[in-house]
C-alpha positions as CSV (number, residue, x, y, z in Angstrom):
1,M,114.0,80.0,93.5
2,E,114.4,77.4,91.2
3,F,113.6,73.6,91.6
4,G,112.2,72.8,95.0
5,F,113.0,70.8,98.4
6,E,110.1,68.6,97.9
7,K,110.8,67.1,94.4
8,Y,114.5,67.5,93.6
9,G,115.8,68.1,97.2
10,F,117.5,71.6,96.4
11,V,116.8,75.1,95.2
12,V,119.0,77.6,93.1
13,I,118.8,81.2,94.4
14,R,120.0,83.8,91.9
15,N,122.1,86.9,92.5
16,V,122.5,86.8,96.5
17,F,125.8,88.6,96.5
18,T,126.8,91.2,94.3
19,E,130.0,91.2,92.8
20,E,131.7,94.0,94.9
21,F,130.9,91.8,98.1
22,L,132.4,88.8,96.4
23,S,135.6,90.7,95.4
24,E,136.7,91.6,98.7
25,R,136.0,88.1,100.1
26,R,137.8,86.2,96.9
27,F,141.1,88.6,97.4
28,F,140.7,87.6,101.2
29,L,140.4,83.9,100.5
30,E,143.3,83.6,97.9
31,S,145.6,85.2,100.8
32,I,144.5,82.3,103.5
33,I,144.8,79.6,100.7
34,S,148.4,80.8,100.0
35,Y,149.0,80.6,103.5
36,A,147.5,77.1,104.6
37,E,149.4,75.9,101.4
38,K,152.7,76.8,103.1
39,N,151.5,75.0,106.0
40,Y,152.5,77.3,108.6
41,A,151.2,77.2,112.2
42,D,147.6,77.8,112.5
43,P,146.8,79.4,116.1
44,F,143.0,78.0,115.5
45,E,144.1,74.4,115.4
46,K,143.5,73.8,118.9
47,Y,139.7,74.8,118.7
48,Y,138.8,74.0,114.8
49,L,139.6,71.6,112.4
50,K,142.9,71.7,110.7
51,H,142.8,72.8,106.9
52,R,143.2,70.6,104.0
53,A,145.2,72.8,101.3
54,D,145.9,69.5,99.8
55,Q,142.5,68.5,98.9
56,G,140.9,71.9,98.8
57,V,139.0,72.3,102.0
58,L,139.4,75.0,104.5
59,Y,137.3,74.5,107.6
60,D,135.3,76.9,110.0
61,L,135.7,80.3,108.1
62,V,132.7,82.1,110.1
63,Q,134.8,81.4,113.4
64,R,138.0,82.4,112.3
65,Y,137.5,85.2,110.0
66,P,134.7,87.9,110.4
67,L,134.3,88.4,106.8
68,F,132.3,85.4,106.5
69,N,129.5,86.1,109.1
70,D,127.1,88.0,106.9
71,M,127.1,85.1,104.3
72,V,125.5,82.9,106.8
73,R,123.0,85.7,107.7
74,N,122.0,86.4,104.6
75,E,118.1,87.2,104.4
76,K,117.6,85.4,100.9
77,I,119.3,82.2,102.1
78,L,117.6,82.3,105.6
79,D,114.0,82.7,103.6
80,A,114.7,79.6,101.8
81,L,116.1,77.7,105.1
82,T,113.0,78.6,106.8
83,T,110.9,76.7,104.4
84,A,112.8,73.7,105.3
85,L,113.8,74.2,108.9
86,G,111.2,76.4,110.5
87,D,112.1,79.7,112.4
88,N,114.6,78.6,114.7
89,I,118.0,77.8,112.7
90,F,121.8,77.5,113.8
91,M,124.8,76.9,111.8
92,Y,126.2,73.6,112.1
93,E,129.7,73.9,110.5
94,N,131.1,75.6,107.5
95,S,134.1,75.6,105.1
96,L,135.5,76.9,101.7
97,V,135.8,74.0,99.0
98,Y,137.8,74.8,96.0
99,K,139.7,72.8,93.1
100,P,143.8,73.1,94.0
101,K,145.5,72.7,90.6
102,G,147.4,69.4,90.5
103,K,146.1,67.9,93.6
104,K,143.3,65.3,94.2
105,N,140.3,67.6,93.7
106,G,137.5,65.6,92.7
107,V,134.8,64.7,95.2
108,P,133.1,61.3,94.9
109,W,129.4,60.6,95.2
110,H,128.2,61.1,98.7
111,Q,125.7,62.3,101.5
112,D,126.7,65.0,103.7
113,F,127.1,63.7,107.3
114,V,125.6,60.0,106.0
115,S,127.7,58.7,109.4
116,R,125.4,60.7,111.5
117,P,122.0,59.2,111.1
118,E,121.1,60.1,114.5
119,E,121.1,63.6,114.0
120,P,118.4,65.7,112.6
121,I,118.4,66.6,109.1
122,K,120.5,69.2,107.8
123,Y,120.4,71.6,104.6
124,I,123.4,73.0,102.9
125,A,124.1,76.5,101.3
126,W,126.5,76.4,98.6
127,C,127.7,79.6,97.5
128,A,129.5,80.5,94.4
129,I,132.2,83.0,94.6
130,D,133.7,81.9,91.3
131,P,131.9,80.7,88.2
132,V,130.7,77.1,88.8
133,K,130.4,75.4,85.4
134,K,130.9,72.2,84.5
135,S,133.8,72.6,82.9
136,T,135.2,74.1,86.3
137,G,133.7,71.5,88.9
138,A,130.0,72.3,89.2
139,L,128.0,70.1,91.7
140,K,126.5,67.1,90.0
141,V,123.4,65.6,91.7
142,F,121.0,63.0,91.5
143,P,117.3,64.9,91.6
144,G,115.0,63.4,94.0
145,S,117.6,61.1,95.6
146,H,117.1,62.9,99.2
147,N,113.6,60.7,99.3
148,L,115.9,57.4,99.6
149,G,116.9,58.3,103.0
150,F,120.3,57.3,104.3
151,L,122.3,55.2,101.6
152,P,124.6,52.4,102.6
153,W,128.2,54.2,103.0
154,Y,131.8,53.0,103.2
155,R,134.8,54.7,104.5
156,V,138.3,55.7,103.3
157,E,140.6,56.5,105.7
158,G,142.6,59.6,105.0
159,E,140.5,61.7,102.5
160,T,138.6,64.7,103.2
161,H,135.6,63.3,101.8
162,H,136.2,60.0,103.7
163,D,132.2,58.8,103.7
164,R,131.1,57.8,100.3
165,I,128.2,56.2,98.8
166,D,128.4,53.0,96.7
167,L,125.8,53.7,93.5
168,S,126.3,50.0,92.1
169,Q,123.2,48.8,93.6
170,L,121.0,51.9,93.2
171,E,118.8,52.7,90.3
172,L,119.0,56.6,90.1
173,D,117.7,59.1,87.5
174,E,119.8,60.8,85.2
175,V,122.8,63.2,86.7
176,M,122.3,66.9,86.8
177,Y,125.0,69.5,86.8
178,V,124.1,72.4,89.1
179,E,126.1,75.5,87.1
180,L,126.1,78.7,89.1
181,D,127.2,82.4,88.4
182,P,129.1,84.2,91.1
183,G,126.8,85.3,93.7
184,D,124.1,82.2,93.1
185,V,123.5,79.9,96.2
186,L,122.4,76.3,95.9
187,V,120.5,75.1,99.0
188,F,120.2,71.5,99.1
189,N,118.9,68.8,101.6
190,Q,122.0,66.6,103.0
191,L,120.9,63.6,101.7
192,L,120.7,64.6,98.4
193,V,123.4,62.6,96.6
194,H,126.1,64.8,95.2
195,G,129.8,65.0,94.3
196,S,131.9,66.8,91.6
197,D,134.4,65.9,88.8
198,E,138.4,65.7,88.7
199,M,139.6,69.1,87.3
200,S,142.9,70.1,86.0
201,T,142.0,73.7,85.0
202,S,144.0,76.7,87.0
203,D,140.4,77.9,88.0
204,K,140.2,77.2,91.8
205,R,136.2,77.7,91.7
206,L,135.9,79.3,95.2
207,V,132.9,78.0,96.9
208,F,131.6,78.9,100.4
209,R,129.5,76.5,102.1
210,A,127.6,76.1,105.4
211,S,125.4,73.3,106.7
212,F,122.3,74.4,108.9
213,Q,120.2,72.4,111.5
214,N,117.0,73.6,113.4
215,F,116.8,73.1,117.3
216,D,115.8,69.8,117.4
217,E,119.1,69.0,118.8
218,I,121.7,71.9,119.3
219,Y,125.2,70.5,118.8
220,T,127.9,70.9,116.3
221,P,130.9,68.5,115.8
222,R,133.4,71.8,116.8
223,G,132.9,75.3,117.8
224,T,130.2,76.4,118.9
225,P,126.6,76.7,117.6
226,I,126.0,80.0,115.9
227,V,122.3,81.1,115.8
228,V,121.3,82.7,112.6
229,K,117.8,83.0,113.2
230,G,115.0,82.8,115.6
231,A,115.8,81.8,119.3
232,C,113.3,84.7,121.0
233,G,112.1,83.6,124.5
234,E,108.5,82.4,122.8
235,S,109.8,80.2,120.3
236,L,112.6,78.6,122.6
237,E,109.6,77.9,125.1
238,R,107.7,75.9,122.4
239,I,110.7,73.9,121.9
240,F,112.0,73.1,125.2
241,D,109.1,73.1,127.3
242,S,110.2,70.5,130.1
243,P,112.3,71.2,133.2
244,R,116.2,71.1,132.7
245,V,117.7,68.0,133.2
246,A,121.6,67.3,133.1
247,D,123.3,66.8,130.0
248,Q,125.6,63.8,130.1
249,R,127.7,64.8,127.0
250,S,128.1,68.4,128.8
251,L,129.1,66.6,132.3
252,L,131.7,64.6,130.5
253,V,133.0,67.6,128.6
254,K,133.4,69.5,131.9
255,G,135.0,66.7,133.8
256,V,137.6,66.1,131.0
257,N,138.2,69.8,131.1
258,K,138.4,69.9,134.5
259,L,141.3,67.0,134.4
260,G,143.2,68.7,131.6
261,R,143.5,71.8,133.6
262,F,144.6,69.8,136.8
263,L,147.3,68.0,134.2
264,S,148.6,70.9,133.1
265,T,149.3,72.7,136.2
266,W,150.0,69.7,138.2
267,G,154.0,69.5,136.8
268,L,154.3,73.3,137.6
269,E,153.3,72.9,141.1
270,R,155.9,70.0,141.8
């Protein structure tokens, strides 16, 4: 691994995926990008976030398409995550990010999940499927900025990357562009300030990204938590060593679901 979590806020792992492995997924991704750009019906939208082909983001690939399960369970990635998160890890969310030509494809400076400071820290695996160079939209970062904690932010409604950091009052070191070859993986702390430049190249620059968290709080904003490592009885007992108590959020969800089922059948019964 290159760089380090403590000093830089990220590591780079080279040659994680082979070209043979990537080519199958690259071909598949081109097909679902084409489908999303036509704005056809998505049978999964009632469960997962709607794709934003206009801004180069397709959401929840692991849940929708089995082809991506291996990417979040890769041993090299999990080894790197273990040094930061420990032995019990689940996937918080995932997506494809790319640079659609002729569309708004720049990503402003931000910290991931900056609007959720009450949640445990997450780490993001950014997996290069295409060459990721400065000329094609490499991630640009401020090394070490994760040590500043959660920074002041503002929201631009309607944008995919809507939560943004105002850098005008910050003294940050020189920007670094993290260039990757196909199969390389960048793993970084969510608090690392990062973004990418607007690109007009015809190269889509496909990148699969997934965020991960330990078991301090098992919750995802959509879908379900997908465990990628750990969760054996012994390790769970070390974390959850107190009697079961009612989860108020779960009770609320159950109540809403029960009400929804009642309303959906009420008209038929009449």
